[in-house]
C-alpha positions in Angstrom: -20.3 -8.3 -72.8 -16.7 -8.6 -74.1 -17.1 -12.4 -74.6 -20.1 -12.1 -77.0 -20.1 -10.8 -80.6 -23.7 -9.6 -80.5 -25.6 -7.5 -77.9 -26.9 -9.7 -75.1 -29.5 -9.0 -72.4 -28.6 -9.7 -68.7 -30.5 -12.7 -67.5 -31.9 -12.9 -64.0 -29.0 -15.3 -63.1 -26.5 -12.8 -64.5 -28.0 -10.1 -62.3 -27.8 -12.3 -59.2 -24.3 -13.2 -60.0 -23.2 -9.6 -60.5 -25.0 -8.6 -57.3 -23.2 -11.3 -55.3 -19.9 -10.3 -57.0 -20.3 -6.7 -56.2 -21.2 -7.5 -52.6 -18.1 -9.6 -52.3 -16.0 -6.8 -53.8 -17.4 -4.2 -51.4 -16.7 -6.5 -48.5 -13.2 -7.1 -49.6 -12.7 -3.4 -50.0 -14.1 -2.7 -46.6 -11.9 -5.4 -45.0 -8.9 -4.0 -46.7 -9.7 -0.5 -45.4 -10.2 -1.9 -41.9 -6.9 -3.9 -42.2 -5.0 -0.8 -43.3 -6.5 1.3 -40.5 -5.6 -1.4 -37.9 -2.1 -1.7 -39.4 -1.7 2.1 -39.1 -2.9 2.0 -35.5 -0.6 -0.9 -34.8 2.4 0.8 -36.3 1.6 4.0 -34.4 1.3 2.1 -31.1 4.5 0.2 -31.9 6.3 3.5 -32.5 5.0 5.0 -29.3 6.1 2.0 -27.2 9.4 1.8 -29.0 10.2 5.4 -28.0 8.9 5.0 -24.4 11.8 4.7 -22.0 9.7 2.8 -19.4 9.3 -1.0 -19.9 5.8 -1.9 -20.9 4.2 -5.4 -20.8 0.8 -6.5 -22.0 -0.7 -9.9 -21.0 -4.0 -11.6 -21.9 -6.6 -13.4 -19.6 -4.6 -16.6 -19.8 -1.4 -14.8 -18.5 0.3 -15.0 -21.8 2.7 -12.3 -22.9 1.1 -10.4 -25.8 3.5 -7.5 -26.1 6.7 -6.1 -24.7 8.5 -3.0 -25.8 12.3 -2.7 -26.4 12.7 -1.1 -23.0 11.2 -4.2 -21.4 13.6 -6.4 -23.5 16.6 -4.4 -22.2 15.4 -4.3 -18.6 14.0 -7.8 -18.1 16.2 -9.9 -20.3 16.3 -11.6 -23.7 13.6 -14.1 -22.6 11.0 -11.3 -22.8 12.0 -10.2 -26.4 11.4 -13.8 -27.7 8.5 -14.7 -25.4 5.5 -13.1 -27.0 2.6 -15.6 -26.9 4.3 -17.6 -24.1 3.0 -18.0 -20.5 4.6 -15.2 -18.5 6.1 -17.5 -15.9 8.3 -18.9 -18.7 9.7 -15.5 -19.7 9.7 -13.4 -16.5 11.9 -14.5 -13.6 11.1 -11.7 -11.1 8.5 -13.0 -8.6 7.1 -9.6 -7.4 6.4 -8.8 -11.1 4.8 -12.2 -11.7 2.6 -11.9 -8.6 0.9 -8.7 -9.8 0.5 -10.0 -13.4 -0.9 -13.4 -12.5 -3.4 -12.4 -9.9 -7.1 -12.3 -11.1 -8.1 -9.2 -9.1 -9.7 -6.3 -11.1 -7.7 -3.8 -9.0 -4.6 -1.9 -10.0 -1.6 -3.5 -8.3 1.9 -2.3 -7.6 5.2 -3.9 -6.5 8.8 -3.0 -6.3 11.0 -5.0 -8.6 14.8 -5.1 -8.3 16.4 -6.3 -11.6 19.7 -8.0 -12.2 21.7 -4.7 -12.5 20.5 -3.6 -9.1 18.0 -1.0 -10.4 14.7 -0.7 -8.6 11.5 -0.4 -10.6 8.0 0.4 -9.4 5.8 -1.9 -11.5 2.1 -1.0 -11.8 -0.3 -3.5 -13.4 -3.7 -2.1 -14.5 -6.5 -4.4 -15.6 -7.9 -4.3 -19.1 -11.7 -4.9 -18.9 -14.2 -5.7 -21.7 -17.9 -6.2 -21.0 -17.1 -6.3 -17.3 -14.6 -9.2 -17.7 -10.9 -9.1 -17.1 -9.2 -9.7 -20.5 -5.6 -8.9 -19.6 -3.3 -6.5 -17.9 -1.0 -3.6 -18.9 2.1 -3.2 -16.8 4.4 -0.2 -16.7 7.7 -0.2 -14.9 9.2 3.1 -13.7 12.8 3.4 -12.6 12.8 4.6 -9.0 16.4 3.8 -8.1 17.3 7.4 -7.7 14.4 8.1 -5.4 15.1 4.9 -3.3 18.7 6.1 -2.9 17.5 9.6 -1.8 15.1 7.9 0.7 17.9 5.8 2.1 20.1 8.9 2.5 17.2 10.8 4.2 16.5 7.9 6.5 20.2 7.7 7.5 20.3 11.4 8.1 17.1 11.4 10.2 18.3 8.4 12.3 21.7 10.1 12.9 20.2 13.4 14.0 17.5 11.7 16.1 20.1 9.6 17.9 22.3 12.6 18.6 19.3 14.6 20.0 18.5 12.0 22.7 21.3 13.1 25.1 20.6 16.8 25.1 16.9 16.2 25.5 17.5 14.0 28.5 19.8 16.6 29.9 17.2 19.4 29.4 14.4 17.4 31.1 16.7 16.5 34.0 17.7 20.1 34.7 14.1 21.4 34.2 12.8 18.9 36.9 15.7 19.9 39.2 14.9 23.7 39.2 12.6 23.3 42.2 15.5 21.8 44.2 17.5 25.0 43.8 14.8 27.2 45.2 11.1 27.7 45.6 9.3 28.6 42.4 6.3 30.9 42.1 3.2 29.9 40.2 4.3 31.6 37.0 7.7 29.9 37.1 6.2 26.5 37.8 4.0 27.0 34.7 7.1 27.8 32.6 8.9 24.7 33.9 5.9 22.5 33.0 5.9 23.9 29.5 9.6 23.2 29.1 9.1 19.6 30.3 6.1 19.1 28.1 8.0 20.4 25.0 11.0 18.2 25.8 8.8 15.1 26.2 7.0 15.8 22.9 10.4 16.2 21.2 11.7 13.0 22.9 8.6 11.1 21.7 9.2 12.3 18.1 12.8 11.2 18.3 11.8 7.8 19.6 9.2 7.4 16.9 11.8 8.3 14.2 14.3 5.8 15.6 11.6 3.1 15.8 10.5 3.8 12.2 14.1 3.8 11.0 14.8 0.4 12.7 11.8 -1.1 11.0 12.5 0.4 7.6 16.1 -0.7 7.4 14.9 -4.2 7.9 16.3 -5.0 11.3 15.3 -8.7 11.9 12.1 -9.3 13.8 12.6 -10.6 17.3 10.2 -13.5 16.9 8.3 -15.0 19.8 5.1 -17.1 20.2 2.6 -15.3 22.4 -1.1 -15.3 23.2 -3.2 -13.0 21.1 -5.7 -12.6 24.0 -2.9 -11.4 26.3 -1.5 -8.9 23.7 -4.9 -7.3 23.0 -5.7 -7.2 26.8 -2.4 -5.6 27.5 -2.9 -2.8 24.9 -6.5 -2.0 25.9 -5.9 -2.1 29.6 -3.0 0.3 29.2 -5.1 2.8 27.3 -8.3 2.4 29.4 -7.4 5.3 31.7 -6.7 7.6 28.7 -10.1 6.8 27.3 -11.9 7.3 30.6 -10.4 10.8 30.9 -12.6 11.8 27.9 -15.5 9.6 29.1 -15.0 7.4 26.1 -16.3 3.8 26.3 -13.6 1.4 25.2 -15.0 -2.0 24.4 -13.1 -5.2 23.6 -14.9 -7.6 21.3 -12.9 -10.8 21.5 -13.8 -14.4 22.4 -13.1 -14.9 26.1 -11.7 -18.4 25.4 -9.4 -17.3 22.6 -6.3 -19.4 23.1 -4.7 -18.9 19.7 -1.0 -18.1 19.7 0.8 -15.8 17.2 4.4 -15.8 16.1 5.6 -12.2 15.8 7.8 -9.5 17.2 5.6 -9.0 20.1 6.9 -5.6 21.1 6.4 -4.2 17.5 3.0 -5.8 17.1 1.9 -4.4 20.4 3.2 -1.0 19.4 1.2 -1.1 16.2 -2.0 -2.0 18.0 -1.3 0.6 20.7 -0.9 3.3 18.1 -4.2 2.5 16.4 -6.2 2.5 19.7 -4.4 5.6 21.0 -5.2 7.4 17.6 -8.9 6.5 18.0 -9.0 8.0 21.5 -7.2 11.1 20.3 -9.7 11.8 17.5 -12.9 10.7 19.2 -14.8 13.5 21.0 -15.9 13.4 24.6 -18.5 10.7 25.5 -17.7 8.7 22.3 -17.2 5.0 22.0 -14.4 2.8 20.6 -14.6 -0.9 19.8 -11.6 -3.1 19.5 -12.2 -6.5 17.7 -9.9 -9.5 17.5 -10.6 -12.6 15.5 -8.6 -15.5 13.9 -9.5 -17.2 10.6 -7.4 -19.9 9.0 -3.8 -18.7 9.3 -4.5 -15.0 9.8 -5.0 -12.7 12.8 -7.6 -9.9 12.2 -7.6 -6.8 14.4 -10.0 -3.9 14.1 -10.4 -0.5 15.8 -13.7 1.2 15.2 -14.4 4.7 16.7 -17.2 7.3 16.7 -14.7 10.0 16.0 -14.5 12.9 13.5 -13.9 10.7 10.5 -11.4 11.2 7.7 -12.1 12.9 4.4 -11.7 10.9 1.2 -8.9 13.3 0.1 -6.8 12.5 3.2 -7.4 8.7 3.3 -4.9 7.6 0.6 -2.0 9.5 2.3 -2.9 8.8 5.9 -0.1 6.2 6.3 2.6 8.4 5.0 5.3 9.8 7.3 4.6 13.2 8.8 1.2 13.4 7.0 -1.5 15.2 9.0 -5.1 15.5 7.8 -6.4 18.7 6.5 -9.4 19.0 8.9 -9.2 21.6 11.6 -10.0 19.1 14.3 -7.1 16.9 13.1 -4.7 19.8 13.0 -5.6 20.8 16.6 -4.4 17.4 17.9 -0.7 17.2 19.0 1.3 14.6 17.2 4.3 13.9 15.0 2.4 12.4 12.1 4.4 9.2 12.5 2.0 6.9 14.4 0.2 5.4 11.4 3.4 5.2 9.3 4.9 3.1 12.1 1.8 0.9 12.1 2.1 0.3 8.4 5.8 -0.5 8.6 5.3 -2.9 11.4 2.4 -4.7 9.8 4.1 -5.0 6.4 7.3 -6.3 8.1 5.1 -9.1 9.4 3.8 -9.8 5.9 0.4 -8.3 6.7 -1.7 -5.4 5.5 -3.5 -2.4 7.0 -6.3 -0.3 5.6 -9.2 1.9 6.8 -12.8 2.8 6.1 -14.1 6.1 7.1 -16.8 8.8 6.6 -16.6 12.4 7.8 -18.6 12.9 11.0 -19.3 9.1 11.3 -16.0 7.7 12.6 -13.4 5.4 11.2 -12.5 1.7 11.3 -8.9 0.6 10.9 -8.2 -3.0 9.9 -5.1 -5.1 10.4 -4.4 -8.6 9.0 -1.2 -10.4 10.0 -0.2 -14.0 9.4 -0.1 -16.2 12.5 3.3 -17.6 11.4 6.4 -15.8 10.2 8.7 -18.7 9.5 9.2 -22.4 9.7 11.8 -22.1 12.4 9.3 -22.0 15.3 6.6 -24.5 16.2 3.2 -23.7 14.7 1.2 -21.3 16.8 -2.1 -22.6 18.2 
């Protein structure tokens, strides 16, 4: 030992002391290594986030802001850059973004956020799970302003063309129906005339669907009225009863006979959405099938379901089924005539009413479409009921 002039044997106490000391030294070295590794990882993550053009936010399970990259500072304001560790409602002023960050759902959520400069971002918040528990969220915002502008231009173009097509289509149908007045037609000529009229009617239906969809998408105000849910459902199902009977399909309505609840809505649009769903079920249900329409009310929400014994929808097609012009990949679906706009119109109408629409389906076992719509749309009219 350096402190002793003469050789000295280690005592048992000395050995224990040295063992403890060496253990502490090893632990300190290990901790230092872990710290350096974590620091390297942190610096690498910081460098990646700093170079990412998309705003990124990270929150914890208490909805506090843990991290925001420079792109988020620039996009969402100075409050975000100085807000780490603060509750997000103190540093973020955009409600759609707050909504998807604060909700406790374990699902991935998305929302459109329009920032102060007029740019439109698609915010996607993904849950961070640990041991089956939600411990926070990671939110990425992507600038979709350019695509929104393109979509607006496309919608305006389609609406203009659709509107201009109405007059010639009406003219074509009129002259086709008048051909018999000019002279007697033989059987072959009558067949040709029927095909012309059928084609014109299909085109007119497409044009009307495009115009309806355009009116909904541009945000034309809802024509709000208070009406009986029972009467709306009865009107839709009775109108389609004949169409169902032509395929020997049993169309059943499951709704309390004494339902007297009123709903505040754009009745024409809501009825159109329900009509499209039931008509769709009839179209894709084979002969001798059955369709059940259910209507219920709970709290402040109207629940509407259409269940069929049809061909079903493949898992690949389901996520895109409510897109404009999308047609399923199944042969049976392709064989059915249609514009591919019916379900897109349903979604637009339901969302304009602050509701949601979704489906459950299995191939060969049929499908069920669900709609939920609030009973009230504003404070301007008396409460339904």
